[in-house]
C-alpha positions as CSV (number, residue, x, y, z in Angstrom):
1,X,-83.0,-70.3,-67.0
2,X,-86.6,-69.3,-67.2
3,X,-87.9,-66.8,-64.8
4,X,-90.9,-68.5,-63.1
5,X,-93.0,-65.5,-63.6
6,X,-92.5,-66.0,-67.3
7,X,-92.9,-69.7,-67.5
8,X,-96.1,-69.4,-69.4
9,X,-94.3,-67.4,-72.3
10,X,-93.9,-69.5,-75.3
11,X,-91.9,-68.2,-78.5
12,X,-94.3,-67.1,-81.2
13,X,-93.8,-66.3,-84.8
14,X,-93.0,-62.6,-85.7
15,X,-96.5,-62.0,-87.0
16,X,-98.1,-63.1,-83.7
17,X,-95.7,-61.0,-81.7
18,X,-96.6,-57.9,-83.7
19,X,-100.2,-58.9,-83.4
20,X,-99.9,-59.0,-79.5
21,X,-98.5,-55.6,-79.8
22,X,-101.4,-54.3,-82.0
23,X,-103.9,-55.9,-79.6
24,X,-102.4,-53.8,-76.8
25,X,-103.3,-50.5,-78.6
26,X,-106.6,-49.9,-77.0
27,X,-105.0,-50.3,-73.4
28,X,-102.2,-48.0,-74.4
29,X,-104.7,-45.3,-75.5
30,X,-106.6,-45.8,-72.6
31,X,-103.6,-45.4,-70.1
32,X,-101.8,-42.6,-72.0
33,X,-103.2,-39.8,-69.6
34,X,-102.2,-41.7,-66.7
35,X,-98.6,-42.1,-68.1
36,X,-98.4,-38.4,-68.8
37,X,-99.6,-37.5,-65.4
38,X,-97.3,-39.8,-63.5
39,X,-94.4,-39.2,-66.0
40,X,-93.9,-42.9,-66.5
41,X,-95.6,-45.6,-68.3
42,X,-97.8,-47.5,-66.0
43,X,-96.6,-50.9,-64.4
44,X,-99.6,-52.6,-65.7
45,X,-98.1,-51.8,-69.3
46,X,-94.7,-53.2,-68.5
47,X,-96.5,-56.4,-67.3
48,X,-98.4,-56.7,-70.5
49,X,-95.3,-56.2,-72.5
50,X,-93.6,-58.9,-70.5
51,X,-96.5,-61.3,-70.7
52,X,-96.7,-61.0,-74.3
53,X,-93.0,-62.0,-74.5
54,X,-92.2,-58.7,-76.5
55,X,-88.9,-57.8,-74.5
56,X,-87.5,-61.3,-75.5
57,X,-87.4,-60.6,-79.1
58,X,-83.6,-59.6,-79.2
59,X,-82.6,-61.4,-76.1
60,X,-80.2,-64.6,-76.2
61,X,-81.8,-68.0,-76.3
62,X,-79.8,-69.0,-73.5
63,X,-81.8,-66.6,-71.2
64,X,-85.2,-67.4,-72.6
65,X,-85.0,-65.0,-75.6
66,X,-86.0,-65.6,-79.3
67,X,-83.1,-64.1,-81.2
68,X,-85.3,-62.8,-83.9
69,X,-84.1,-60.5,-86.7
70,X,-84.3,-56.6,-85.6
71,X,-87.0,-55.9,-88.2
72,X,-89.5,-57.8,-85.8
73,X,-88.5,-55.7,-82.9
74,X,-88.8,-52.4,-84.8
75,X,-92.2,-53.4,-86.0
76,X,-93.3,-54.0,-82.5
77,X,-92.0,-50.7,-81.4
78,X,-93.7,-48.9,-84.3
79,X,-96.9,-50.7,-83.5
80,X,-96.9,-49.8,-79.7
81,X,-96.2,-46.2,-80.6
82,X,-99.3,-46.0,-82.6
83,X,-101.1,-46.1,-79.3
84,X,-98.7,-44.4,-77.0
85,X,-95.3,-43.2,-78.3
86,X,-93.9,-43.2,-74.7
87,X,-94.5,-46.9,-74.6
88,X,-92.9,-47.5,-78.0
89,X,-90.2,-45.4,-77.0
90,X,-89.1,-47.1,-73.8
91,X,-89.7,-50.6,-75.4
92,X,-87.3,-49.8,-78.2
93,X,-84.7,-48.6,-75.7
94,X,-85.1,-51.1,-73.0
95,X,-85.6,-54.0,-75.3
96,X,-82.4,-53.3,-77.3
97,X,-80.5,-53.7,-74.2
98,X,-81.5,-57.3,-74.2
99,X,-79.4,-57.4,-77.5
100,X,-76.5,-55.2,-76.2
101,X,-75.9,-57.6,-73.1
102,X,-74.9,-60.4,-75.5
103,X,-71.8,-58.1,-76.6
104,X,-70.5,-58.0,-73.0
105,X,-68.5,-60.6,-71.3
106,X,-70.9,-63.5,-70.8
107,X,-70.7,-63.1,-67.0
108,X,-72.5,-59.7,-67.2
109,X,-75.6,-61.4,-68.8
110,X,-75.5,-64.1,-66.1
111,X,-75.3,-61.2,-63.5
112,X,-78.5,-59.6,-64.9
113,X,-80.5,-62.7,-65.8
114,X,-79.1,-65.5,-63.8
115,X,-82.1,-65.4,-61.4
116,X,-84.6,-63.7,-63.4
117,X,-84.7,-63.8,-67.3
118,X,-87.3,-60.8,-67.3
119,X,-85.1,-58.3,-65.5
120,X,-85.0,-55.0,-67.7
121,X,-82.1,-52.7,-68.3
122,X,-82.1,-48.8,-68.8
123,X,-79.4,-46.8,-70.1
124,X,-77.9,-43.2,-70.8
125,X,-74.9,-43.2,-73.0
126,X,-73.7,-39.8,-72.3
127,X,-69.9,-40.0,-71.7
128,X,-70.4,-38.4,-68.1
129,X,-68.9,-40.9,-66.0
130,X,-65.7,-40.3,-64.0
131,X,-63.6,-43.5,-64.1
132,X,-60.7,-44.5,-61.9
133,X,-59.1,-47.8,-62.9
134,X,-58.5,-50.1,-59.9
135,X,-57.7,-53.7,-59.5
136,X,-60.2,-55.9,-61.2
137,X,-62.2,-53.0,-62.8
138,X,-63.0,-49.3,-62.1
139,X,-64.2,-46.9,-59.6
140,X,-67.0,-45.1,-61.3
141,X,-69.1,-41.8,-60.4
142,X,-71.3,-39.4,-62.4
143,X,-74.5,-37.9,-63.1
144,X,-76.4,-38.7,-66.4
145,X,-79.6,-37.4,-68.0
146,X,-82.4,-38.9,-70.1
147,X,-82.6,-42.4,-68.8
148,X,-85.9,-43.7,-70.4
149,X,-87.7,-46.2,-68.4
150,X,-85.2,-46.2,-65.5
151,X,-88.1,-46.8,-62.8
152,X,-88.9,-50.1,-64.4
153,X,-85.3,-51.3,-64.6
154,X,-82.9,-53.0,-62.0
155,X,-79.7,-52.4,-64.0
156,X,-78.5,-49.4,-66.1
157,X,-76.0,-49.0,-68.9
158,X,-73.8,-45.8,-68.5
159,X,-71.2,-44.2,-70.5
160,X,-67.8,-43.1,-69.5
161,X,-64.4,-42.3,-70.8
162,X,-61.1,-43.8,-69.7
163,X,-58.1,-41.4,-70.1
164,X,-54.7,-42.7,-70.7
165,X,-51.5,-40.6,-71.2
166,X,-50.6,-40.2,-74.9
167,X,-53.8,-42.0,-76.0
168,X,-57.3,-40.7,-77.1
169,X,-60.0,-41.2,-74.6
170,X,-61.6,-44.7,-74.6
171,X,-65.3,-44.8,-74.6
172,X,-67.0,-47.6,-72.7
173,X,-70.5,-48.7,-71.6
174,X,-70.6,-49.6,-67.7
175,X,-73.3,-51.9,-66.4
176,X,-74.4,-50.9,-62.8
177,X,-77.0,-52.6,-60.6
178,X,-79.9,-50.6,-58.9
179,X,-78.1,-50.9,-55.5
180,X,-75.3,-48.7,-57.0
181,X,-77.2,-45.9,-58.4
182,X,-80.1,-43.6,-57.5
183,X,-82.7,-41.9,-59.7
184,X,-83.4,-38.0,-59.5
185,X,-86.9,-36.9,-60.6
186,X,-86.2,-34.5,-63.3
187,X,-88.5,-35.3,-66.2
188,X,-90.8,-32.4,-66.7
189,X,-91.2,-32.2,-70.5
190,X,-93.5,-31.1,-73.3
191,X,-93.8,-34.6,-74.7
192,X,-92.9,-38.1,-74.1
193,X,-93.8,-37.6,-70.7
194,X,-94.6,-41.2,-69.9
195,X,-90.9,-42.3,-70.7
196,X,-89.8,-41.1,-67.2
197,X,-86.4,-40.2,-68.7
198,X,-85.0,-39.2,-65.3
199,X,-81.4,-38.6,-64.2
200,X,-79.2,-41.3,-62.9
201,X,-76.6,-40.7,-60.1
202,X,-73.7,-43.1,-59.2
203,X,-71.4,-42.2,-56.3
204,X,-67.9,-44.0,-56.2
205,X,-69.4,-47.5,-57.3
206,X,-67.1,-50.4,-58.3
207,X,-67.7,-51.7,-61.8
208,X,-65.9,-55.1,-62.6
209,X,-64.0,-55.1,-65.8
210,X,-66.3,-57.7,-67.2
211,X,-69.2,-55.4,-66.8
212,X,-67.8,-52.9,-69.3
213,X,-68.1,-52.8,-73.1
214,X,-65.6,-51.0,-75.3
215,X,-67.2,-48.8,-78.2
216,X,-64.3,-49.9,-80.3
217,X,-65.5,-53.6,-80.1
218,X,-69.0,-52.7,-81.0
219,X,-67.7,-50.9,-83.9
220,X,-65.2,-53.6,-85.2
221,X,-67.3,-56.7,-84.2
222,X,-64.7,-57.8,-81.6
223,X,-67.2,-58.1,-78.7
224,X,-66.2,-60.4,-75.8
225,X,-69.5,-62.1,-76.0
226,X,-69.0,-63.2,-79.6
227,X,-67.9,-66.6,-78.7
228,X,-70.7,-67.5,-76.5
229,X,-73.6,-65.6,-78.2
230,X,-72.9,-66.7,-81.8
231,X,-76.2,-65.7,-83.7
232,X,-75.6,-63.4,-86.6
233,X,-78.0,-61.1,-84.8
234,X,-75.1,-60.1,-82.3
235,X,-72.7,-59.4,-85.1
236,X,-74.7,-56.3,-86.2
237,X,-72.7,-53.1,-85.4
238,X,-73.9,-51.5,-82.3
239,X,-74.5,-48.1,-83.8
240,X,-76.8,-49.6,-86.4
241,X,-79.1,-51.2,-83.8
242,X,-79.1,-48.6,-81.3
243,X,-80.1,-45.6,-83.6
244,X,-83.3,-47.2,-84.8
245,X,-84.2,-47.9,-81.1
246,X,-84.5,-43.9,-80.8
247,X,-86.1,-43.2,-84.0
248,X,-88.6,-45.9,-84.9
249,X,-91.2,-45.0,-82.4
250,X,-91.6,-41.7,-84.2
251,X,-92.7,-43.7,-87.3
252,X,-95.6,-45.5,-85.3
253,X,-96.6,-42.2,-83.8
254,X,-97.0,-40.6,-87.1
255,X,-99.1,-43.6,-88.3
256,X,-101.3,-43.3,-85.3
257,X,-101.5,-39.5,-85.7
258,X,-102.5,-40.0,-89.4
259,X,-105.3,-42.6,-88.5
260,X,-106.6,-40.2,-85.8
261,X,-106.6,-37.3,-88.2
262,X,-108.3,-39.4,-91.0
263,X,-111.1,-40.5,-88.4
264,X,-111.6,-36.9,-87.3
265,X,-111.3,-35.1,-90.7
266,X,-113.8,-37.5,-92.5
267,X,-116.8,-35.9,-90.8
268,X,-115.6,-32.5,-89.5
269,X,-117.0,-29.2,-90.7
270,X,-115.1,-26.0,-89.7
271,X,-116.6,-22.9,-88.4
272,X,-116.6,-21.4,-91.6
273,X,-118.7,-24.1,-93.3
274,X,-116.1,-26.1,-95.2
275,X,-115.5,-29.7,-94.7
276,X,-111.9,-30.7,-93.8
277,X,-112.0,-33.8,-96.0
278,X,-112.5,-31.6,-99.0
279,X,-109.8,-29.3,-98.5
280,X,-106.5,-29.8,-100.5
281,X,-104.3,-28.9,-97.6
282,X,-105.7,-31.8,-95.5
283,X,-105.8,-34.2,-98.5
284,X,-102.1,-33.5,-99.3
285,X,-101.2,-33.8,-95.4
286,X,-102.7,-37.3,-95.2
287,X,-101.2,-38.4,-98.6
288,X,-97.7,-37.1,-97.5
289,X,-98.0,-38.8,-94.1
290,X,-99.1,-42.2,-95.4
291,X,-96.4,-42.3,-98.2
292,X,-93.7,-41.2,-95.7
293,X,-94.3,-43.9,-93.1
294,X,-94.4,-46.5,-95.9
295,X,-91.1,-45.4,-97.2
296,X,-89.5,-45.2,-93.9
297,X,-90.5,-48.7,-93.0
298,X,-89.4,-50.2,-96.3
299,X,-86.0,-48.4,-95.8
300,X,-85.7,-49.8,-92.3
301,X,-86.3,-53.3,-93.5
302,X,-84.1,-53.1,-96.5
303,X,-81.2,-51.9,-94.5
304,X,-81.3,-54.6,-91.9
305,X,-81.6,-57.2,-94.9
306,X,-78.6,-55.8,-96.4
307,X,-76.6,-55.7,-93.0
308,X,-77.7,-59.4,-92.2
309,X,-76.8,-60.6,-95.6
310,X,-73.4,-59.2,-95.2
311,X,-73.0,-61.0,-92.0
312,X,-74.3,-64.4,-93.3
313,X,-71.9,-63.8,-96.4
314,X,-69.0,-63.1,-94.0
315,X,-68.4,-59.8,-96.0
316,X,-68.0,-56.6,-93.9
317,X,-70.5,-53.9,-94.7
318,X,-68.5,-51.1,-96.4
319,X,-68.2,-47.8,-94.4
320,X,-70.1,-46.0,-97.1
321,X,-73.3,-48.2,-96.4
322,X,-72.8,-47.8,-92.8
323,X,-72.9,-44.0,-92.9
324,X,-75.7,-44.0,-95.4
325,X,-77.8,-46.2,-93.0
326,X,-76.8,-44.0,-90.1
327,X,-78.0,-40.9,-92.0
328,X,-81.4,-42.6,-93.0
329,X,-81.9,-43.4,-89.2
330,X,-81.2,-39.7,-88.1
331,X,-83.6,-38.4,-90.9
332,X,-86.6,-40.3,-89.4
333,X,-87.6,-38.1,-86.6
334,X,-87.2,-35.0,-88.6
335,X,-89.3,-36.4,-91.4
336,X,-92.0,-37.5,-88.9
337,X,-92.1,-34.1,-87.4
338,X,-92.6,-32.4,-90.6
339,X,-95.4,-34.6,-91.5
340,X,-97.3,-34.6,-88.2
341,X,-96.8,-30.6,-88.3
342,X,-98.6,-30.6,-91.5
343,X,-101.5,-32.5,-90.1
344,X,-101.7,-30.0,-87.2
345,X,-101.6,-27.2,-89.8
346,X,-104.4,-28.7,-91.9
347,X,-106.8,-29.0,-88.8
348,X,-106.9,-25.2,-88.4
349,X,-108.0,-23.8,-85.1
350,X,-109.3,-27.2,-83.9
351,X,-105.6,-28.3,-83.4
352,X,-104.8,-26.0,-80.4
353,X,-107.3,-27.6,-78.2
354,X,-105.8,-30.2,-75.8
355,X,-108.3,-33.0,-76.8
356,X,-107.3,-32.9,-80.4
357,X,-106.0,-36.5,-80.9
358,X,-103.0,-35.3,-83.1
359,X,-101.7,-32.9,-80.5
360,X,-99.8,-35.5,-78.2
361,X,-98.1,-37.3,-81.2
362,X,-97.1,-33.9,-82.4
363,X,-95.6,-33.0,-79.1
364,X,-93.9,-36.5,-78.6
365,X,-92.4,-36.6,-82.0
366,X,-91.0,-33.0,-81.7
367,X,-89.5,-34.1,-78.3
368,X,-87.8,-37.0,-80.0
369,X,-85.9,-34.6,-82.0
370,X,-83.8,-33.7,-79.2
371,X,-82.1,-36.9,-79.0
372,X,-78.4,-36.7,-80.1
373,X,-78.8,-39.7,-82.4
374,X,-81.6,-37.9,-84.2
375,X,-79.5,-35.0,-85.3
376,X,-79.9,-35.3,-89.1
377,X,-77.9,-32.2,-89.8
378,X,-74.7,-33.7,-88.2
379,X,-74.9,-37.2,-89.6
380,X,-75.9,-36.0,-93.0
381,X,-72.8,-33.9,-93.0
382,X,-70.6,-36.7,-92.2
383,X,-72.4,-39.1,-94.9
384,X,-71.8,-36.2,-97.6
385,X,-68.2,-35.8,-96.6
386,X,-67.4,-39.4,-96.9
387,X,-69.0,-39.5,-100.4
388,X,-66.8,-36.6,-101.2
389,X,-63.6,-38.5,-100.3
390,X,-63.2,-37.3,-96.9
391,X,-62.5,-39.6,-93.8
392,X,-65.4,-40.8,-91.8
393,X,-65.6,-39.1,-88.2
394,X,-68.4,-41.0,-86.8
395,X,-67.7,-44.3,-85.2
396,X,-71.0,-44.9,-83.7
397,X,-71.9,-46.9,-86.7
């Protein structure tokens, strides 16, 4: 089932794939102004990611994917974000959908990749869909915001609620082809401009039952695709995978900002005659940023090692660990925003000029804080509540 445009792509080791991402950084830096101006990552960048095989990391082997551990996927997202956080962001989001399709009824993956295994999928999981059950599926309408990378995708995953008398609403994700949706240009933002996270509109489309996925199946591990896509990779809870897709790029952006600050500060002398490299504020800002990125990467890898170990040992991950990991993922962008703000502060008046290299990562990281999944206050409250003997209230775990 190899796409003819991708026939030259051969599976590579994780180290080679991460190096391919690192080799793209100069191009991403060069193209970043174009991405901001056009409010979308250039098509040339998407082609580079495709040719490097990067979107295949979590994709099922049956459709030309590599089925690698998620740590590899997030290492790539962080590496890309060192050069352009918008690129790292849409890679994380679009790439994680190649994992999620394996949770659906297998016919859904066949619809998307049957003719072209490089086809990309966007999403916006807001529960905005108006859903009417009909024979064989649902009539589906609505308008959703924040669909990152939608201009590069031929399918989209959309959130909706099914209401049944006497029952709590059931959340599902609906898979919709481009022929059934339109994109509204709404993405005018202070940061992450290149993600092109525009609105998606669907008007009375038919979505067959098999192109829907229940959130409860993602939480409980009872996914329809489980008998077909049997890798332990696809037994990871959906919530654990997705939340890292919208936070990991911030780690890479902070790392890139730290390197830029270091290059600038090493030789900079301010208007008052003092060298930035000799100022304690700058020294501590660099130290805190470097240790924070190191710690966050270590935690990410440790968490997924523990998750995969529990799957290999056929031992369900305790809810206490799931909420613990959930809170750590939610903390990432807040921690990155704090550290990049310290770098900006240590630069003094130079930081306000638009050509200052830390300014765009600063704006991008702070923009990422707006994502629902990055609300550390909310998920920290639930974690603390569970640890104090209360019931868990978050099922996106």
